[in-house]
N, C-alpha and C positions, 0 to 999 in steps of 0.2 A: 324690701323684698325684690322689687323690680331690678335693682342694681345687681343683685346676686345673679339673677337670670341673664343679665347682659354679660357678666364675666364668664358664666358657664358657656353661653353661646359663642362668645369670642374665643374661649379656649378650645371648644370643639371645632370652630372654623380654622383656627391656627393648626390644630392637630391634623385636620383633613388636608390642609395646604402642605404641611410637612410630609405627610404620607404620599401625596401626589408628586412632590419634588423627588423624594427617594425612589419612587417607582419609575419616574422618567429617567433618572440617572442610571438606574439598574438596566433598563431596557436599552439604553444607548451604549452600554459597555460592550466591547467586542466579545463575541462568544468563542469559546475554544473550538478549534477544528476537530472534527471527529477523528478518532484513532484510525490509522490505515488498516485495511484488511490484510492480515498476515497469514492467511490460510496458505497451505503448501500444496493444495490441489484445487483446481477450479476449471470451469469451462472457458474456452477461448472466447474472444470478443464476439465472433459470429456463430459460436456453438459447433464448429466443425470438429473440434478436438476437446479432449479432457487432458489437461496438463498437470503434472505433479513435479515438484522441484524440491530437492533436498541436498545437503552437503554430503559428498561422497563418504567422508569419514564420520558423519553423524554430528559433528560439532562445528559451529561457526567460529572462525578464528579471525580476529581483527589484526590487520597489519601483515598478514601472510598471504601469499598466492595459494589458492586452493582450487580444487575441482568439485563441481556439483553435478548431480544427475538430473536430467530433464526426461521425464517419462511421458510419452505421447500415446494416447489411445484415440480411436475414432469415437464419435458419440455413441456408437453401438458397442464399444468396448474392445475392438480389435486393435492390436499394436500397429502403430504407424511406422512403416519402414521407408528408408530412402528419403527422409525429409531433408530439405535445405533449411538451415536455421541460422538466423543472424541475431546477434545480441547487442543491446544498447542499454543505457540506463544512467543512473546517477543519484544525486541527493536533491529531491525536489525543494526542500526548504532552504538549501544553500545555493540552489541554481547552478550546480556544476555537474559535469558528467562523471563517468567512471575513470579512475586513475589508470586502468589497464584496458586492453581490448580483448575481452573474453571471446572464445570461439568454440563451436561444437567441433570436437576433435575426433571422437570415436563413436561408432554405433555399436552398442553392447548387446543388441538383440532384445526381443520382446518390447520394442518401442522405447528403449532406454538409450539416451545420448549423454556422453560425457561432455561437460562444458568446462574447459580449462581456462585459467588466467583470471579468475575472479579474485579481487582484492578489495577489502573494506578498510580504508585507511583511518577512519575515525568512527566513534559511536554516533548513532542517530538513525534517521529514516533513509533507507536506500530503496531504489526501485531497479529491477531488472526486467527489461522488455525483450520479448522473443517474437520475432517475425518468423512464421513457419510456412513453408511451402511444400506440399506433398501431392500425391496423385489425386486426392479427394478435393484439393483446393488450397487456398492461402488464407491464413488467419493470424491472429496475434494474441498474446497474453502478457500481463504485467504481474510480477510478484513483488510484494513489499517485504522488506527485511528491516527489522528494527534491532539495532545493537545497543 
């Protein structure tokens, strides 16, 4: 009878060891990166503006030059007029910049600015960064686009 208990205890010990090894391996596996925030409207980094960003024709097209609309409002909701806007960006997972040099080309009224020269050459995660300078101050915002 004593030898049966030895086998049972040895089996339980081996099972506990195996569970510990599996748990350690699982905890050491790289965790997937969280999905990027793909919202099209957000507050800027310092909260001076609320920015919205959308394709002018409503559809994101890969491989074609396109225009997007950046709408800027103050935190109180007033349209931002006369802003100086610079655009940069790229693909963070590929560590390269944009294939073009997008620019704010037109002010369309009511805080809306046309951004021309945007081109997404491949599918994946893209970022567009906007540096905004207006009468109320300077701020920035980053939009993530996943194709």
